[in-house]
C-alpha positions in Angstrom: 28.3 24.7 8.0 29.8 27.8 9.4 29.3 30.1 13.3 26.4 32.1 12.1 24.3 28.4 10.7 25.5 26.2 13.6 24.1 29.4 16.0 20.7 29.6 13.4 20.4 25.7 14.5 21.6 25.9 18.2 23.4 23.6 17.3 27.5 22.7 18.5 29.9 23.7 15.1 32.6 20.9 14.2 35.4 20.9 15.9 38.1 22.9 14.0 36.4 25.8 12.3 37.2 29.2 11.6 36.3 31.9 13.5 37.2 35.3 14.9 36.4 36.8 18.2 35.8 40.1 19.4 35.1 40.4 22.7 32.5 42.6 24.7 34.9 45.1 26.8 31.6 45.3 29.1 32.7 41.7 29.0 35.5 41.2 31.1 35.2 36.5 31.7 35.8 36.7 34.9 32.8 34.7 35.6 33.9 32.2 33.4 34.4 29.4 35.9 37.2 28.8 33.9 41.1 29.1 34.8 42.9 32.5 34.7 45.1 31.6 31.7 42.2 30.7 29.5 40.3 34.1 30.4 43.4 36.3 30.1 43.7 34.1 26.3 40.7 36.3 25.6 41.1 38.4 22.3 39.9 39.9 19.3 41.8 37.6 17.7 41.1 34.3 14.7 41.6 30.7 15.5 39.5 28.0 15.7 36.2 26.1 17.4 37.9 23.7 20.0 35.1 23.0 22.2 32.3 24.4 24.8 32.8 25.2 28.5 31.4 22.1 30.4 28.0 22.9 32.5 27.2 26.2 30.9 25.4 24.9 28.8 27.2 25.7 25.4 27.2 29.4 25.4 31.4 29.5 26.6 32.9 28.5 24.0 37.1 27.7 23.8 38.2 29.5 20.7 41.9 28.4 20.4 44.1 31.2 18.8 47.4 29.1 17.5 49.9 30.6 19.6 49.6 28.1 22.3 46.1 30.5 23.5 42.7 29.2 23.9 40.2 31.0 25.3 37.0 31.3 26.9 34.2 33.1 24.8 30.5 33.6 24.9 29.1 32.8 21.9 27.8 36.1 21.2 31.7 36.9 21.0 32.5 34.7 17.8 31.9 34.9 14.6 32.4 33.6 10.6 36.1 35.0 9.8 35.3 37.5 6.8 
């Protein structure tokens, strides 16, 4: 199941699902209750779905960029790889 399908079904994707991120420049990520290193790791890049931020109702996802960075993203900032 890809990201678009998971969102339509209102379920979380499988761990390791390939994604791309496109951060909203108006959303700095500072409101996320996560460590600053995960806020600073936000970038427009490819990665894989690694989980969700507990306490955020599944609306904030962990994305592993494969370079040691794991960022926290709103579900509206995560898309299928093209």
